[in-house]
C-alpha positions as CSV (number, residue, x, y, z in Angstrom):
1,M,18.2,-15.1,-6.5
2,V,15.4,-13.6,-3.7
3,K,16.5,-10.5,-3.0
4,L,17.2,-9.9,-7.2
5,S,13.6,-11.0,-7.7
6,L,12.4,-8.6,-5.2
7,A,14.7,-6.1,-6.8
8,I,12.8,-6.8,-9.9
9,A,9.7,-7.2,-8.5
10,Q,9.9,-3.6,-6.4
11,R,11.1,-1.3,-9.9
12,V,7.9,-3.2,-11.4
13,L,5.4,-2.0,-9.0
14,R,6.6,1.4,-8.8
15,R,6.3,2.0,-12.5
16,E,2.8,-0.2,-12.8
17,L,1.8,2.3,-9.9
18,A,3.3,5.7,-11.5
19,I,1.4,5.0,-14.2
20,D,-1.6,3.2,-13.3
21,P,-4.4,4.4,-11.1
22,E,-6.4,0.7,-11.0
23,A,-3.0,-0.4,-9.6
24,L,-3.5,2.1,-6.7
25,H,-7.0,1.1,-6.7
26,G,-5.6,-2.7,-5.7
27,L,-3.3,-1.7,-3.3
28,V,-6.2,0.2,-1.2
29,L,-9.1,-2.7,-2.0
30,A,-6.5,-5.4,-0.6
31,A,-5.5,-2.7,2.9
32,L,-9.6,-2.3,3.2
33,E,-9.4,-6.3,3.3
34,K,-7.0,-6.0,6.5
35,L,-8.5,-3.6,8.4
36,Q,-11.9,-5.7,8.2
37,G,-14.2,-3.0,8.3
38,Q,-12.2,-0.8,10.7
39,E,-13.0,2.8,11.3
40,L,-10.7,4.6,8.5
41,C,-9.1,8.2,9.7
42,R,-6.8,9.2,7.0
43,V,-4.4,7.9,4.5
44,K,-0.8,9.0,4.4
45,V,0.6,9.2,0.9
46,H,3.5,10.6,-1.7
47,P,1.6,13.6,-3.0
48,S,1.9,12.7,-7.0
49,Q,-1.0,9.3,-5.7
50,A,-3.0,11.4,-3.3
51,A,-5.5,12.3,-6.3
52,A,-5.8,8.8,-6.8
53,I,-5.7,7.3,-3.4
54,K,-8.9,9.4,-3.0
55,A,-10.4,8.6,-6.0
56,A,-10.2,4.5,-5.0
57,L,-11.1,5.4,-1.1
58,Q,-14.3,7.1,-2.7
59,K,-15.2,3.9,-4.8
60,S,-14.5,1.7,-1.8
61,V,-15.2,3.1,1.4
62,T,-19.1,3.9,2.8
63,G,-19.7,6.2,5.6
64,N,-17.4,8.7,6.6
65,P,-15.0,10.3,4.1
66,V,-11.4,9.7,4.8
67,E,-8.7,12.0,4.7
68,V,-5.6,11.2,2.5
69,V,-2.9,13.6,3.4
70,S,-0.1,14.2,0.6
71,D,3.6,13.4,2.7
72,G,6.3,14.6,-0.1
73,S,8.8,12.2,2.5
74,R,7.3,9.3,1.6
75,E,8.5,7.0,-1.7
76,P,5.9,6.8,-4.3
77,G,3.8,3.0,-3.9
78,T,3.6,4.4,0.1
79,A,0.4,3.9,1.9
80,I,-0.1,4.4,5.8
81,F,-4.1,3.4,6.6
82,E,-4.4,5.3,10.2
83,T,-7.7,4.1,12.1
84,K,-8.5,4.7,15.9
85,R,-7.2,1.3,16.4
86,G,-3.2,1.6,15.3
87,N,-2.1,1.6,11.5
88,L,-1.2,0.1,8.7
89,D,1.8,0.2,6.3
90,A,0.1,-0.7,3.0
91,S,2.5,0.3,1.3
92,V,4.7,-1.6,-1.9
93,D,8.1,-1.7,0.2
94,T,6.5,-3.6,3.2
95,Q,4.7,-5.8,1.0
96,L,7.8,-6.8,-0.5
97,R,9.6,-7.4,2.4
98,E,7.2,-9.4,3.9
99,I,7.3,-11.4,1.0
100,E,11.3,-11.8,1.8
101,R,10.7,-12.9,5.1
102,G,8.5,-15.7,4.2
103,L,10.3,-17.2,1.4
104,A,13.8,-16.8,3.4
105,D,11.9,-18.6,5.7
106,C,10.9,-21.4,3.5
107,L,14.7,-21.3,2.2
108,R,15.7,-21.9,5.7
109,R,13.2,-24.9,5.8
110,R,14.8,-26.6,3.4
């Protein structure tokens, strides 16, 4: 049931990210919150979402401009935030895997 729920969520989220630039803005804001002010160098994304990510970063990041790298090997919904201290994978699939692990842990404890 967990796997089915996550598969449905994945389809819905990918569709939402494909049609709604504000959804990408939410992804950027969540990643920036996790980075807690670390100096952001670049973000690697699927080419179809590069412009929307760049616009979201311009709304949200002050200081040095952040390079947005279009990477055709990435799936839509992928966002790898690179800082001087390391990388944060804020991709939809990565977040869904974290949710799946959390749900599986809860089920095992029951």
